[in-house]
C-alpha positions as CSV (number, residue, x, y, z in Angstrom):
1,X,15.9,-21.4,-9.0
2,X,14.9,-18.3,-7.0
3,X,13.6,-14.9,-8.2
4,X,12.2,-11.8,-6.6
5,X,8.5,-11.2,-6.3
6,X,8.7,-8.3,-8.7
7,X,10.4,-10.5,-11.3
8,X,7.7,-13.2,-10.8
9,X,5.0,-10.6,-11.4
10,X,6.7,-9.4,-14.6
11,X,7.3,-12.9,-16.0
12,X,4.5,-15.0,-14.8
13,X,1.4,-12.9,-14.6
14,X,-0.8,-10.9,-16.9
15,X,-4.4,-9.7,-17.3
16,X,-6.6,-12.3,-18.9
17,X,-10.3,-11.3,-19.4
18,X,-9.9,-8.5,-16.8
19,X,-8.2,-10.8,-14.2
20,X,-4.7,-11.6,-13.2
21,X,-3.5,-15.1,-13.9
22,X,-0.3,-17.1,-13.5
23,X,1.0,-18.1,-16.9
24,X,3.5,-20.7,-15.9
25,X,3.1,-21.6,-12.2
26,X,5.1,-24.8,-12.5
27,X,8.2,-23.0,-13.6
28,X,8.9,-22.0,-10.0
29,X,8.7,-24.2,-7.0
30,X,9.7,-21.5,-4.5
31,X,10.3,-17.7,-4.6
32,X,12.0,-15.3,-2.3
33,X,9.5,-12.7,-1.2
34,X,10.4,-9.2,-0.2
35,X,7.9,-7.3,2.0
36,X,8.3,-3.8,0.9
37,X,9.6,-1.0,3.1
38,X,8.3,2.1,4.7
39,X,9.1,5.8,5.2
40,X,9.9,4.9,8.8
41,X,13.6,3.9,8.8
42,X,13.3,2.5,12.3
43,X,11.2,-0.4,11.0
44,X,12.7,-3.1,8.7
45,X,9.9,-4.6,6.6
46,X,12.2,-6.6,4.4
47,X,11.6,-10.2,5.1
48,X,13.1,-12.8,2.8
49,X,11.4,-16.2,3.0
50,X,10.5,-19.1,0.8
51,X,7.0,-19.2,-0.5
52,X,5.5,-22.0,-2.4
53,X,4.0,-21.5,-5.8
54,X,0.8,-23.2,-4.5
55,X,0.5,-20.6,-1.8
56,X,1.1,-17.8,-4.3
57,X,-1.7,-19.2,-6.5
58,X,-4.1,-19.2,-3.6
59,X,-3.2,-15.7,-2.8
60,X,-3.6,-14.6,-6.4
61,X,-7.1,-16.2,-6.6
62,X,-8.1,-14.3,-3.5
63,X,-6.7,-11.0,-5.0
64,X,-8.6,-11.7,-8.2
65,X,-11.8,-11.6,-6.1
66,X,-11.2,-8.4,-4.3
67,X,-9.2,-6.4,-7.0
68,X,-12.0,-5.7,-9.5
69,X,-11.0,-4.7,-13.1
70,X,-10.6,-0.9,-13.1
71,X,-12.1,1.7,-15.4
72,X,-9.0,3.8,-14.6
73,X,-5.9,3.5,-12.4
74,X,-4.3,6.3,-10.4
75,X,-0.8,6.0,-8.9
76,X,-0.5,7.9,-5.6
77,X,2.7,9.7,-4.6
78,X,3.0,7.3,-1.6
79,X,3.1,4.2,-3.8
80,X,-0.5,3.2,-3.5
81,X,-2.4,2.1,-6.6
82,X,-6.0,3.4,-6.6
83,X,-8.3,1.5,-9.0
84,X,-11.4,3.3,-10.1
85,X,-14.0,0.5,-10.2
86,X,-17.5,0.7,-11.5
87,X,-19.7,1.0,-8.4
88,X,-21.8,-2.0,-9.4
89,X,-18.7,-4.1,-9.7
90,X,-17.2,-3.3,-6.2
91,X,-16.4,-6.2,-3.8
92,X,-19.3,-5.4,-1.5
93,X,-21.9,-7.0,-3.8
94,X,-20.1,-10.4,-3.7
95,X,-21.4,-10.9,-0.2
96,X,-23.9,-13.8,0.0
97,X,-26.3,-11.7,2.0
98,X,-26.2,-8.9,-0.6
99,X,-26.9,-10.9,-3.8
100,X,-30.2,-9.1,-4.3
101,X,-29.1,-5.8,-2.8
102,X,-29.7,-2.7,-4.8
103,X,-27.2,0.1,-4.1
104,X,-29.1,2.9,-2.3
105,X,-29.5,5.7,-4.9
106,X,-31.2,8.4,-3.0
107,X,-29.2,10.1,-0.2
108,X,-30.0,9.0,3.3
109,X,-31.9,11.2,5.7
110,X,-29.2,13.0,7.6
111,X,-29.4,13.6,11.3
112,X,-30.6,17.0,12.3
113,X,-27.7,19.0,13.6
114,X,-27.0,22.5,14.8
115,X,-24.6,24.4,12.5
116,X,-21.4,25.5,14.1
117,X,-18.8,27.6,12.3
118,X,-15.4,26.0,12.1
119,X,-13.7,29.3,13.0
120,X,-15.4,29.0,16.4
121,X,-13.0,26.2,17.2
122,X,-9.8,28.2,16.7
123,X,-9.6,29.5,20.3
124,X,-11.4,28.0,23.2
125,X,-11.2,26.9,26.9
126,X,-9.2,23.8,25.9
127,X,-6.2,25.9,25.2
128,X,-6.7,25.5,21.4
129,X,-5.3,29.0,20.7
130,X,-1.7,27.8,20.0
131,X,-2.4,26.6,16.5
132,X,-5.0,26.3,13.8
133,X,-7.1,23.3,13.2
134,X,-7.6,22.3,9.6
135,X,-9.2,19.4,7.8
136,X,-7.0,16.6,6.5
137,X,-7.7,15.0,3.2
138,X,-5.9,12.2,1.2
139,X,-2.5,11.8,-0.4
140,X,-3.7,10.2,-3.6
141,X,-5.4,13.5,-4.6
142,X,-2.1,15.4,-4.9
143,X,-1.6,14.7,-8.6
144,X,-5.0,16.2,-9.4
145,X,-6.5,13.0,-10.9
146,X,-9.9,11.9,-9.8
147,X,-12.0,8.8,-10.4
148,X,-14.8,9.3,-13.0
149,X,-18.4,9.5,-11.9
150,X,-20.0,6.2,-11.6
151,X,-16.9,4.6,-10.2
152,X,-15.4,4.2,-6.7
153,X,-11.7,4.4,-5.7
154,X,-10.4,1.2,-4.2
155,X,-6.8,0.8,-2.9
156,X,-5.4,-2.2,-4.8
157,X,-4.1,-5.1,-2.7
158,X,-1.0,-6.8,-3.8
159,X,0.8,-10.1,-3.1
160,X,3.3,-8.6,-0.6
161,X,0.3,-7.1,1.3
162,X,-1.0,-10.6,2.0
163,X,2.4,-12.0,2.8
164,X,2.8,-9.6,5.7
165,X,-0.2,-11.2,7.3
166,X,0.1,-14.4,9.4
167,X,-2.1,-16.2,6.8
168,X,-4.5,-15.6,3.9
169,X,-7.4,-16.0,6.3
170,X,-6.0,-13.4,8.7
171,X,-5.4,-10.8,5.9
172,X,-7.5,-7.7,6.5
173,X,-9.0,-9.1,9.8
174,X,-8.6,-8.4,13.4
175,X,-7.5,-11.5,15.3
176,X,-10.4,-12.9,17.2
177,X,-8.2,-14.4,19.9
178,X,-6.7,-10.9,20.5
179,X,-10.2,-9.4,21.1
180,X,-11.6,-11.4,24.0
181,X,-13.5,-8.9,26.1
182,X,-14.1,-8.5,29.8
183,X,-17.6,-8.0,31.2
184,X,-16.7,-5.0,33.4
185,X,-15.6,-2.6,30.6
186,X,-16.1,-2.3,26.8
187,X,-13.5,-3.3,24.2
188,X,-10.9,-4.0,26.9
189,X,-8.7,-7.0,26.2
190,X,-7.5,-9.1,29.1
191,X,-3.7,-9.8,29.1
192,X,-3.4,-10.2,25.3
193,X,-1.5,-7.1,24.3
194,X,-4.3,-4.6,23.3
195,X,-4.3,-1.4,25.3
196,X,-6.8,1.5,25.1
197,X,-7.6,5.0,26.1
198,X,-11.3,5.4,25.4
199,X,-14.4,7.3,26.3
200,X,-17.7,5.4,26.2
201,X,-21.4,5.7,26.7
202,X,-23.6,3.5,28.9
203,X,-24.7,0.1,27.7
204,X,-28.4,0.4,28.2
205,X,-29.4,3.1,25.8
206,X,-30.5,2.9,22.2
207,X,-28.1,4.7,19.9
208,X,-28.5,5.2,16.2
209,X,-25.2,6.9,15.3
210,X,-22.2,8.7,16.6
211,X,-19.9,11.5,15.5
212,X,-16.5,13.0,16.4
213,X,-13.7,15.2,15.1
214,X,-10.5,13.3,15.4
215,X,-7.0,14.8,15.6
216,X,-4.6,13.1,13.1
217,X,-1.0,12.2,13.9
218,X,1.6,9.7,12.7
219,X,2.6,7.8,15.8
220,X,5.7,5.6,15.6
221,X,5.3,1.8,15.7
222,X,8.0,-0.3,17.3
223,X,7.5,-3.6,15.4
224,X,5.7,-4.4,12.1
225,X,2.8,-6.5,13.6
226,X,1.8,-3.7,16.1
227,X,-0.6,-0.9,15.2
228,X,-1.9,2.4,16.6
229,X,-5.4,3.6,15.8
230,X,-7.9,6.3,16.8
231,X,-11.6,5.5,16.0
232,X,-15.3,5.4,16.7
233,X,-16.9,2.1,17.7
234,X,-20.7,1.5,17.4
235,X,-21.5,-1.8,19.3
236,X,-24.4,-4.1,20.0
237,X,-24.6,-7.6,21.3
238,X,-22.7,-9.5,24.0
239,X,-19.1,-8.5,24.9
240,X,-18.4,-11.9,26.3
241,X,-20.2,-13.9,23.6
242,X,-19.9,-14.7,19.9
243,X,-22.6,-12.4,18.7
244,X,-21.1,-8.9,19.1
245,X,-21.8,-6.5,16.2
246,X,-19.4,-3.7,15.6
247,X,-19.0,-0.8,13.1
248,X,-15.8,1.1,13.3
249,X,-14.1,4.0,11.5
250,X,-11.2,6.4,12.1
251,X,-7.5,6.5,11.3
252,X,-4.8,3.9,11.9
253,X,-1.1,3.3,11.4
254,X,-0.6,-0.4,10.6
255,X,2.7,-1.5,9.0
256,X,1.5,-5.0,8.6
257,X,-1.7,-4.1,6.8
258,X,-0.4,-1.2,4.6
259,X,3.4,-1.7,4.4
260,X,4.2,1.8,5.8
261,X,3.8,4.1,8.8
262,X,1.4,6.6,7.4
263,X,-2.0,7.3,9.0
264,X,-4.8,6.0,6.9
265,X,-8.6,6.3,6.9
266,X,-10.1,2.9,7.7
267,X,-13.3,1.1,8.4
268,X,-14.1,-2.2,10.0
269,X,-17.2,-4.3,10.7
270,X,-18.1,-7.7,12.3
271,X,-21.3,-9.4,13.2
272,X,-19.8,-12.3,15.2
273,X,-17.2,-10.9,17.6
274,X,-14.4,-10.7,14.9
275,X,-14.5,-14.5,14.4
276,X,-15.3,-15.0,10.7
277,X,-17.3,-12.0,9.4
278,X,-16.1,-8.6,8.4
279,X,-12.7,-7.0,7.6
280,X,-10.8,-3.7,7.3
281,X,-11.8,-1.4,4.5
282,X,-12.9,-3.1,1.3
283,X,-10.7,-6.2,1.8
284,X,-13.8,-8.4,1.9
285,X,-17.4,-8.0,0.7
286,X,-19.8,-5.9,2.8
287,X,-19.2,-2.1,2.9
288,X,-20.9,-0.4,-0.1
289,X,-19.0,2.6,-1.3
290,X,-20.8,5.4,-3.1
291,X,-18.2,8.2,-3.2
292,X,-15.7,8.7,-6.1
293,X,-13.4,11.0,-4.1
294,X,-12.6,9.1,-0.9
295,X,-10.5,6.0,-0.9
296,X,-10.8,3.9,2.2
297,X,-7.4,2.7,3.3
298,X,-5.6,5.6,1.6
299,X,-3.1,7.8,3.5
300,X,-4.4,11.0,5.2
301,X,-2.4,14.1,4.5
302,X,-1.3,16.5,6.0
303,X,-1.0,15.4,9.7
304,X,-0.6,17.4,12.9
305,X,2.8,18.5,14.2
306,X,4.1,19.1,17.7
307,X,3.3,22.7,18.8
308,X,2.4,23.4,15.1
309,X,-0.7,23.2,13.0
310,X,-3.3,20.7,14.1
311,X,-5.2,18.7,11.5
312,X,-8.3,16.6,12.1
313,X,-11.0,14.6,10.4
314,X,-14.7,14.5,11.2
315,X,-16.5,11.1,11.0
316,X,-20.2,10.6,11.3
317,X,-21.8,7.1,11.3
318,X,-25.6,6.8,11.5
319,X,-28.5,4.6,10.7
320,X,-30.8,5.8,7.9
321,X,-34.2,5.8,9.5
322,X,-35.9,4.8,6.1
323,X,-33.9,1.9,4.8
324,X,-31.9,1.0,7.9
325,X,-28.4,1.1,6.4
326,X,-25.5,2.4,8.5
327,X,-24.0,5.4,6.6
328,X,-20.6,7.0,7.0
329,X,-19.6,10.6,6.2
330,X,-16.1,11.9,6.2
331,X,-14.8,15.5,6.4
332,X,-17.3,18.2,5.5
333,X,-20.4,15.9,5.4
334,X,-19.1,13.9,2.4
335,X,-21.0,10.7,2.1
336,X,-18.6,7.7,1.7
337,X,-20.9,4.7,1.7
338,X,-22.8,2.4,4.0
339,X,-22.9,-0.9,5.8
340,X,-26.1,-2.6,4.6
341,X,-28.5,-3.6,7.4
342,X,-28.5,-7.2,6.0
343,X,-24.9,-7.7,7.4
344,X,-25.9,-7.5,11.0
345,X,-28.0,-9.1,13.7
346,X,-28.1,-6.7,16.7
347,X,-27.1,-3.7,14.7
348,X,-29.9,-4.4,12.3
349,X,-31.9,-2.5,14.9
350,X,-29.7,-0.1,16.9
351,X,-26.4,0.2,18.8
352,X,-26.3,0.0,22.6
353,X,-22.9,1.5,23.1
354,X,-20.5,4.0,21.5
355,X,-16.8,4.2,22.1
356,X,-14.3,6.9,21.0
357,X,-10.5,6.7,21.5
358,X,-7.2,5.1,20.9
359,X,-5.9,1.5,20.8
360,X,-2.5,0.0,20.4
361,X,-1.0,-3.5,20.2
362,X,1.7,-4.2,22.9
363,X,3.4,-7.4,21.7
364,X,6.3,-7.0,24.2
365,X,8.6,-8.1,21.4
366,X,11.7,-7.3,23.5
367,X,10.3,-8.4,26.8
368,X,9.4,-4.9,27.7
369,X,6.4,-2.7,27.1
370,X,6.2,-1.6,23.5
371,X,7.3,2.0,22.6
372,X,4.5,2.1,20.0
373,X,2.9,5.5,20.5
374,X,-0.8,6.2,20.8
375,X,-2.1,9.5,19.3
376,X,0.7,12.0,19.2
377,X,2.8,10.0,21.7
378,X,2.2,12.5,24.4
379,X,0.1,12.2,27.5
380,X,-3.3,13.8,27.8
381,X,-2.2,16.5,30.2
382,X,0.1,18.1,27.6
383,X,-3.0,19.6,25.9
384,X,-3.6,21.2,22.6
385,X,-0.8,21.1,20.0
386,X,0.9,18.4,21.9
387,X,-1.5,15.7,22.9
388,X,-4.0,14.2,20.5
389,X,-7.8,14.9,20.9
390,X,-11.3,13.9,20.0
391,X,-13.7,16.9,20.1
392,X,-17.4,17.4,19.7
393,X,-18.5,13.9,20.6
394,X,-22.1,13.5,19.5
395,X,-24.7,10.7,19.3
396,X,-27.8,10.2,17.1
397,X,-31.0,9.3,18.9
398,X,-34.2,7.5,17.8
399,X,-35.6,10.7,16.3
400,X,-32.5,11.0,14.0
401,X,-31.3,14.0,16.0
402,X,-27.6,14.6,16.6
403,X,-26.8,16.0,20.1
404,X,-23.7,16.5,22.2
405,X,-22.8,13.6,24.5
406,X,-23.6,14.7,28.1
407,X,-22.2,11.8,30.1
408,X,-19.2,9.6,29.3
409,X,-17.0,7.3,31.1
410,X,-13.2,7.1,30.5
411,X,-10.9,4.1,30.6
412,X,-7.2,3.4,30.2
413,X,-5.7,0.1,31.4
414,X,-2.3,1.5,32.3
415,X,-2.2,5.2,32.8
416,X,1.6,5.2,33.1
417,X,1.7,4.1,29.4
418,X,-1.3,5.8,27.9
419,X,-4.0,8.0,29.5
420,X,-7.2,10.0,28.8
421,X,-8.7,13.2,30.3
422,X,-12.2,14.4,29.3
423,X,-13.8,17.8,29.6
424,X,-16.6,20.0,28.3
425,X,-16.9,23.5,26.9
426,X,-19.2,25.4,24.6
427,X,-16.9,25.3,21.6
428,X,-15.7,21.7,21.7
429,X,-18.6,20.2,23.6
430,X,-17.7,16.9,25.2
431,X,-14.1,16.2,24.3
432,X,-10.9,14.6,25.5
433,X,-7.2,14.4,25.2
434,X,-5.5,11.0,25.1
435,X,-2.4,9.0,24.2
436,X,1.1,8.4,25.4
437,X,4.5,7.1,24.5
438,X,4.2,3.5,25.7
439,X,7.5,2.4,27.2
440,X,9.0,5.0,29.6
441,X,10.5,4.8,33.1
442,X,7.0,4.5,34.7
443,X,5.9,2.0,32.0
444,X,8.7,-0.6,31.8
């Protein structure tokens, strides 16, 4: 006997003591599983396959650990379920290194910054006089419902989210084998399908934070297991070893992870070169959320349009000089939460390199270069309103001072597919345009 996943959920699962449990796991030996679709009609996420009850039980036990009982639940217009979980019950505190961790109550000491009016960015030497830059927020806010104080919003993970992954172990993780690094350039992957267009600092300085304002688009993805992201990396450790520490945040489009093609706010961390530690968002224990209005992993809305309005998000990550935790703020200095210092080895002290930019996966599914877009899907030279940008690149020094980056290097493995061009002016400081369409006549 075969039934759909939804029917299974209706018939065989219920909440027991705040957790989901299978009531009659032996009734079904196998089920047909449908991976749900997306707004992008060019991608077919429907994948019918047989899944054993034993595997479903393992998946459900894992979901019981990360989906904490909510105080309130919010249904987002895009289909997400946002659970408002008491902040002391969030997944972060399940981490073995955080058993005695007390959530930081007082606000961290913010980096000292120079105030710049947002209106100053509406026309500048970058050509940003063709549209208006505005801040993006999140889609789940549209119905006006908010999580109560004392709770944090967590995007609920469901069975079909896990089934889109290669395995339960891989769910929410970057694949370690895909992230082997070369010694001659940061975060560059040798012949394994990851391509970049990034700016980066030198590897010999002590860095205590980084900031940028990132243009948000909705790049098209060719196949489900590819992604396109734009992010900040804070790194320390060996690029060619097993001890690399990384803190990452930005926006990404990942059909495999989220089941659609919407750009979403994301975070990531690892303390062992992506081998066993860390994950995206709150899909494992580690990141401590403190904000009740920002849902990590939720869709960002609105997004930029070609020759139309441009929307961007500001992300700042910095090390609190008093307690040593790595904090993240989003948008207009809204504190989201922090990565506790206990999670890291090298980053327990400071970062040695910062990267800003885009990354895609090129799986060459059809034997050709992927047509997955980076940024807006336009090359850097197209400029404002067409190409995607990072502006006002800044770093935090040992005195907890935020200053414009004065010297960066730029890197793109294949400039016929994706490229990057950096510049500087008084309004945007150090900034760059980047991206590309992927496959084209010059990128076969």
